[in-house]
C-alpha positions as a Markdown table, in Angstrom:
| # | Residue | x | y | z |
|---|---|---|---|---|
| 1 | Met | 11.5 | 1.1 | -13.5 |
| 2 | Asn | 8.0 | 2.9 | -13.7 |
| 3 | Asp | 7.6 | 5.7 | -11.3 |
| 4 | Ser | 3.8 | 5.9 | -11.0 |
| 5 | Leu | 1.4 | 4.4 | -8.5 |
| 6 | Pro | -1.8 | 3.7 | -9.9 |
| 7 | Ser | -5.1 | 4.0 | -8.3 |
| 8 | Val | -5.6 | 0.7 | -7.1 |
| 9 | Gly | -3.0 | -1.6 | -6.4 |
| 10 | Leu | -2.6 | -5.5 | -4.7 |
| 11 | Gly | -1.9 | -6.1 | -1.0 |
| 12 | Thr | -0.3 | -9.2 | -0.8 |
| 13 | Met | -0.5 | -9.9 | 2.3 |
| 14 | Gly | -1.4 | -13.4 | 3.3 |
| 15 | Leu | -1.2 | -14.8 | -0.8 |
| 16 | Asp | 1.0 | -17.4 | 0.2 |
| 17 | Ala | 2.0 | -21.3 | -2.0 |
| 18 | Pro | 0.6 | -23.0 | -3.7 |
| 19 | Asn | -1.3 | -20.5 | -5.4 |
| 20 | Gly | -0.5 | -17.3 | -4.2 |
| 21 | Ala | 1.9 | -16.9 | -7.4 |
| 22 | Glu | -1.4 | -17.4 | -10.0 |
| 23 | Thr | -3.3 | -15.3 | -7.6 |
| 24 | Ile | -0.6 | -12.7 | -8.4 |
| 25 | Ala | -0.8 | -13.5 | -11.8 |
| 26 | Thr | -4.4 | -13.0 | -12.0 |
| 27 | Ala | -4.0 | -9.8 | -10.9 |
| 28 | Leu | -1.8 | -8.6 | -13.7 |
| 29 | Asp | -4.6 | -9.9 | -16.1 |
| 30 | Val | -7.2 | -8.0 | -14.6 |
| 31 | Gly | -4.9 | -4.6 | -14.9 |
| 32 | Tyr | -3.1 | -4.5 | -11.7 |
| 33 | Arg | 0.1 | -2.6 | -12.1 |
| 34 | His | 1.2 | -2.2 | -8.1 |
| 35 | Leu | 2.6 | -4.9 | -6.3 |
| 36 | Asp | 2.8 | -4.4 | -2.5 |
| 37 | Thr | 4.8 | -6.9 | -0.4 |
| 38 | Ala | 6.9 | -6.7 | 2.7 |
| 39 | Gln | 9.6 | -8.7 | 4.0 |
| 40 | Ile | 7.5 | -10.2 | 7.3 |
| 41 | Tyr | 4.4 | -11.3 | 4.9 |
| 42 | His | 7.4 | -14.2 | 4.0 |
| 43 | Asn | 5.9 | -14.6 | 0.4 |
| 44 | Glu | 8.1 | -12.3 | -1.8 |
| 45 | His | 9.0 | -15.1 | -3.1 |
| 46 | Val | 5.4 | -16.0 | -4.4 |
| 47 | Val | 5.5 | -12.7 | -5.3 |
| 48 | Gly | 8.1 | -13.0 | -7.6 |
| 49 | Ala | 7.2 | -15.8 | -9.0 |
| 50 | Gly | 3.8 | -14.4 | -10.1 |
| 51 | Ile | 5.9 | -11.5 | -11.8 |
| 52 | Ala | 7.7 | -14.4 | -13.5 |
| 53 | Ala | 4.7 | -16.0 | -14.8 |
| 54 | Ser | 2.9 | -13.0 | -16.4 |
| 55 | Pro | 3.4 | -11.4 | -19.7 |
| 56 | Val | 3.3 | -8.0 | -18.2 |
| 57 | Ala | 6.4 | -6.1 | -19.0 |
| 58 | Arg | 8.8 | -5.2 | -15.2 |
| 59 | Asp | 9.0 | -1.8 | -16.8 |
| 60 | Asp | 5.0 | -1.8 | -16.5 |
| 61 | Leu | 5.2 | -2.3 | -13.3 |
| 62 | Phe | 4.8 | -0.7 | -9.3 |
| 63 | Leu | 6.6 | -2.9 | -6.9 |
| 64 | Ala | 6.7 | -2.1 | -3.1 |
| 65 | Thr | 8.3 | -3.9 | -0.5 |
| 66 | Lys | 8.7 | -3.1 | 3.2 |
| 67 | Val | 12.0 | -3.9 | 5.6 |
| 68 | Trp | 10.5 | -5.0 | 8.7 |
| 69 | Ala | 11.5 | -3.4 | 12.2 |
| 70 | Asp | 14.6 | -6.0 | 12.8 |
| 71 | Ser | 16.4 | -5.4 | 10.1 |
| 72 | Leu | 16.4 | -0.9 | 10.2 |
| 73 | Ala | 19.6 | -1.1 | 11.5 |
| 74 | Pro | 22.2 | 0.7 | 9.0 |
| 75 | Asp | 24.1 | -2.9 | 7.6 |
| 76 | Ala | 20.6 | -4.8 | 8.3 |
| 77 | Val | 18.3 | -2.4 | 5.8 |
| 78 | Leu | 21.3 | -3.3 | 3.1 |
| 79 | Thr | 21.7 | -7.1 | 3.7 |
| 80 | Ser | 17.7 | -7.5 | 4.1 |
| 81 | Thr | 17.0 | -5.1 | 1.3 |
| 82 | Gln | 19.5 | -7.1 | -1.2 |
| 83 | Ala | 17.9 | -10.3 | -0.2 |
| 84 | Ser | 14.4 | -9.2 | -0.4 |
| 85 | Leu | 15.4 | -8.1 | -4.4 |
| 86 | Ala | 16.7 | -12.1 | -4.7 |
| 87 | Arg | 13.5 | -13.3 | -3.6 |
| 88 | Leu | 11.6 | -10.9 | -5.5 |
| 89 | Gly | 14.1 | -11.9 | -8.9 |
| 90 | Val | 14.5 | -8.5 | -9.9 |
| 91 | Asp | 17.0 | -5.9 | -9.6 |
| 92 | Ala | 15.5 | -3.5 | -7.8 |
| 93 | Val | 12.3 | -1.8 | -6.5 |
| 94 | Asp | 10.3 | 1.1 | -7.0 |
| 95 | Leu | 10.0 | 1.4 | -3.4 |
| 96 | Leu | 10.9 | 0.3 | -0.2 |
| 97 | Tyr | 9.4 | 1.1 | 3.4 |
| 98 | Val | 10.1 | 1.6 | 6.7 |
| 99 | His | 7.5 | -0.9 | 7.4 |
| 100 | Arg | 7.2 | 0.4 | 11.5 |
| 101 | Pro | 9.0 | 2.7 | 13.4 |
| 102 | Ile | 10.4 | 0.5 | 16.2 |
| 103 | Glu | 12.5 | -2.1 | 17.3 |
| 104 | Ser | 15.4 | -1.4 | 15.7 |
| 105 | Tyr | 14.0 | 2.1 | 13.9 |
| 106 | Asp | 16.2 | 5.0 | 14.5 |
| 107 | Ala | 15.8 | 8.0 | 11.8 |
| 108 | Ala | 18.6 | 9.3 | 12.1 |
| 109 | Glu | 20.8 | 6.4 | 11.0 |
| 110 | Thr | 18.1 | 3.9 | 9.1 |
| 111 | Leu | 16.7 | 6.1 | 6.3 |
| 112 | Pro | 20.7 | 7.7 | 5.3 |
| 113 | Ala | 20.9 | 3.3 | 4.6 |
| 114 | Phe | 17.2 | 3.7 | 2.5 |
| 115 | Asp | 19.2 | 7.2 | 0.5 |
| 116 | Ala | 22.1 | 4.6 | -0.1 |
| 117 | Leu | 20.1 | 2.0 | -1.8 |
| 118 | Val | 18.1 | 4.8 | -3.8 |
| 119 | Asp | 22.3 | 6.1 | -4.8 |
| 120 | Ala | 23.0 | 2.3 | -5.5 |
| 121 | Gly | 20.3 | 2.0 | -7.9 |
| 122 | Lys | 18.6 | -1.1 | -6.1 |
| 123 | Val | 15.3 | 1.4 | -5.1 |
| 124 | His | 13.9 | 3.5 | -7.1 |
| 125 | Asn | 11.6 | 5.9 | -4.1 |
| 126 | Val | 11.6 | 5.6 | -0.6 |
| 127 | Gly | 8.3 | 4.9 | 1.7 |
| 128 | Val | 7.7 | 4.7 | 5.4 |
| 129 | Ser | 4.4 | 3.3 | 7.3 |
| 130 | Asn | 2.3 | 3.3 | 10.0 |
| 131 | Phe | 3.9 | 6.5 | 11.0 |
| 132 | Thr | 2.5 | 9.8 | 12.9 |
| 133 | Val | 2.5 | 13.0 | 11.8 |
| 134 | Asp | 6.0 | 13.7 | 13.9 |
| 135 | Gln | 7.6 | 10.6 | 12.5 |
| 136 | Leu | 6.6 | 11.8 | 9.1 |
| 137 | Asp | 7.9 | 15.1 | 9.4 |
| 138 | Glu | 11.5 | 13.9 | 11.4 |
| 139 | Ala | 11.3 | 11.6 | 8.3 |
| 140 | Arg | 11.6 | 14.0 | 5.8 |
| 141 | Glu | 14.2 | 16.0 | 7.1 |
| 142 | Ser | 16.6 | 12.6 | 7.5 |
| 143 | Leu | 16.2 | 11.5 | 4.3 |
| 144 | Gln | 18.1 | 13.0 | 1.5 |
| 145 | Thr | 15.5 | 11.6 | -1.5 |
| 146 | Pro | 11.9 | 13.0 | -0.9 |
| 147 | Leu | 9.5 | 11.0 | 1.0 |
| 148 | Phe | 7.3 | 9.1 | -1.8 |
| 149 | Ala | 4.6 | 7.1 | -0.2 |
| 150 | His | 3.3 | 6.8 | 3.5 |
| 151 | Gln | 1.5 | 4.0 | 3.9 |
| 152 | Thr | -1.3 | 3.4 | 6.4 |
| 153 | Glu | -4.5 | 1.5 | 7.6 |
| 154 | Tyr | -7.1 | 3.9 | 6.4 |
| 155 | His | -10.7 | 3.1 | 6.1 |
| 156 | Pro | -14.4 | 4.4 | 6.9 |
| 157 | Leu | -14.3 | 3.2 | 9.9 |
| 158 | Phe | -10.5 | 4.0 | 10.5 |
| 159 | Gln | -10.5 | 7.5 | 9.5 |
| 160 | Arg | -6.8 | 9.4 | 9.1 |
| 161 | Ser | -7.7 | 12.8 | 7.7 |
| 162 | Gln | -4.9 | 14.6 | 8.9 |
| 163 | Leu | -2.2 | 12.2 | 7.4 |
| 164 | Val | -4.4 | 12.5 | 4.4 |
| 165 | Asp | -3.5 | 16.1 | 4.7 |
| 166 | His | -0.2 | 16.3 | 5.2 |
| 167 | Ala | 0.3 | 14.1 | 2.8 |
| 168 | Arg | -0.8 | 16.9 | 0.1 |
| 169 | Glu | 0.8 | 19.7 | 2.4 |
| 170 | His | 3.9 | 18.1 | 1.3 |
| 171 | Asp | 3.6 | 16.1 | -1.9 |
| 172 | Tyr | 3.2 | 12.6 | -1.1 |
| 173 | Thr | 1.0 | 9.5 | -1.9 |
| 174 | Leu | -0.9 | 8.1 | 1.4 |
| 175 | Val | -1.3 | 4.3 | 0.3 |
| 176 | Ala | -4.3 | 2.9 | 1.8 |
| 177 | Tyr | -4.1 | -0.8 | 3.5 |
| 178 | Ser | -7.0 | -2.3 | 4.6 |
| 179 | Pro | -9.5 | -0.2 | 3.0 |
| 180 | Leu | -12.2 | -3.0 | 3.3 |
| 181 | Ala | -11.7 | -2.7 | 7.4 |
| 182 | Gly | -11.0 | -6.5 | 7.4 |
| 183 | Gly | -14.8 | -7.2 | 5.4 |
| 184 | Gln | -16.0 | -4.7 | 8.7 |
| 185 | Val | -17.4 | -2.1 | 5.9 |
| 186 | Phe | -20.1 | -4.7 | 5.1 |
| 187 | Asp | -22.2 | -3.6 | 7.9 |
| 188 | Val | -21.7 | -0.6 | 8.0 |
| 189 | Pro | -25.6 | 1.0 | 7.5 |
| 190 | Glu | -24.1 | 4.4 | 5.6 |
| 191 | Leu | -21.9 | 2.3 | 3.7 |
| 192 | Gln | -24.7 | -0.1 | 3.1 |
| 193 | Asp | -27.1 | 3.1 | 2.1 |
| 194 | Val | -25.1 | 4.4 | -0.4 |
| 195 | Ala | -24.2 | 1.2 | -1.8 |
| 196 | Ala | -27.3 | 0.3 | -2.6 |
| 197 | Lys | -28.5 | 4.0 | -4.0 |
| 198 | His | -26.1 | 2.8 | -6.5 |
| 199 | Asp | -26.2 | -0.5 | -7.2 |
| 200 | Thr | -23.0 | -1.2 | -6.0 |
| 201 | Thr | -21.7 | -3.2 | -2.9 |
| 202 | Glu | -19.9 | -1.6 | 0.4 |
| 203 | Ala | -16.7 | -2.4 | -0.7 |
| 204 | Ala | -17.2 | -0.2 | -4.0 |
| 205 | Val | -17.9 | 2.3 | -1.9 |
| 206 | Ser | -15.1 | 1.9 | 0.5 |
| 207 | Ile | -12.3 | 2.0 | -2.3 |
| 208 | Ala | -14.0 | 4.6 | -4.6 |
| 209 | Trp | -14.6 | 7.0 | -1.6 |
| 210 | Leu | -11.1 | 6.3 | -0.8 |
| 211 | Cys | -9.8 | 6.9 | -5.1 |
| 212 | Gly | -11.4 | 10.3 | -4.9 |
| 213 | Met | -9.5 | 12.0 | -2.5 |
| 214 | Asp | -6.2 | 14.0 | -3.7 |
| 215 | Asn | -3.0 | 12.5 | -3.0 |
| 216 | Val | -4.7 | 8.8 | -1.8 |
| 217 | Val | -4.5 | 5.2 | -3.3 |
| 218 | Val | -5.7 | 1.7 | -2.2 |
| 219 | Ile | -4.0 | -1.6 | -2.0 |
| 220 | Pro | -6.9 | -3.7 | -1.3 |
| 221 | Lys | -6.4 | -7.6 | -0.5 |
| 222 | Ala | -8.4 | -10.4 | -2.4 |
| 223 | Ser | -7.5 | -14.0 | -4.2 |
| 224 | Ser | -9.9 | -14.8 | -6.3 |
| 225 | Glu | -10.4 | -13.4 | -9.7 |
| 226 | Ala | -14.5 | -12.0 | -8.9 |
| 227 | His | -12.7 | -10.2 | -6.1 |
| 228 | Leu | -9.9 | -9.0 | -8.0 |
| 229 | Arg | -11.7 | -7.5 | -10.6 |
| 230 | Ala | -14.6 | -5.9 | -8.2 |
| 231 | Asn | -11.9 | -4.2 | -6.4 |
| 232 | Phe | -9.7 | -3.4 | -9.6 |
| 233 | Glu | -13.3 | -1.8 | -11.0 |
| 234 | Ala | -14.7 | -0.6 | -7.7 |
| 235 | Lys | -12.3 | 3.4 | -8.7 |
| 236 | Glu | -14.6 | 3.8 | -11.6 |
| 237 | Leu | -17.6 | 4.5 | -9.2 |
| 238 | Glu | -18.6 | 8.3 | -9.1 |
| 239 | Leu | -20.0 | 9.1 | -5.4 |
| 240 | Asp | -21.5 | 12.6 | -4.8 |
| 241 | Asp | -21.4 | 15.1 | -1.9 |
| 242 | Glu | -24.1 | 13.6 | -0.1 |
| 243 | Asp | -22.0 | 10.0 | -0.4 |
| 244 | Val | -18.8 | 11.8 | 1.0 |
| 245 | Ala | -20.4 | 13.1 | 3.4 |
| 246 | Ala | -22.5 | 10.3 | 4.8 |
| 247 | Ile | -19.2 | 8.5 | 4.9 |
| 248 | Glu | -16.5 | 11.0 | 6.6 |
| 249 | Ala | -19.8 | 10.8 | 9.5 |
| 250 | Ile | -19.2 | 7.8 | 10.4 |
| 251 | Asp | -18.9 | 7.3 | 14.0 |
| 252 | Glu | -17.1 | 4.8 | 14.7 |
| 253 | Glu | -13.2 | 3.8 | 15.0 |
| 254 | Val | -11.7 | 0.2 | 14.4 |
| 255 | Glu | -8.2 | -0.1 | 14.0 |
| 256 | Leu | -7.0 | -3.1 | 12.7 |
| 257 | Tyr | -3.6 | -3.6 | 13.1 |
| 258 | Pro | -3.1 | -1.2 | 16.2 |
| 259 | Glu | 1.0 | -0.6 | 17.2 |
């Protein structure tokens, strides 16, 4: 199994039948090797079909899914994950997340079930999503498996430097979802200026800014081949210190997915 996180992966929320599997296969053809789905997206079977339709070997992919809040009791973790594997058409996933620390989540009970899945070879790495720093510390203490990743909303309009600092301090990866702020990055003057300077798009600037941070990778969503390719290639854009300072100074906070 693949045990590394590429700098740009594909967020698959909203990729459904009948075209979702084709989009997944196209993304793999473009060069994506990190696919991110979740039980609550109701499209694991679509992601699995896209993987099956691609000539890319399973061992060359980093495949992640997430256990939803209603399945975080220990027995439910085990049974729902087995169902996820069946829908994805794989024997194991590279990364399994706690999707949100709500409802049936209890660190002391939930996370040992994730450890058990690692021990059973069903899961290669354990992650969490939408956690606070305190919840991250609690999770690290409750896990035997090293925390591999924390997935959180992160974009120029919702900057989470405290979470990046924590990831660096404890040597895990921050996975930034919604890096384009649901399309709102196109209307931000600071990003427009940086994009014009580099003759590129605000989307590319946002992705490049995140990819330029240590311990951070991004999982933008896209469905067309043009957008898939543009997002994937944005990691090659090199921003200078002035660009980064301008982005970090954006004085606006827009959270798309609050609890």
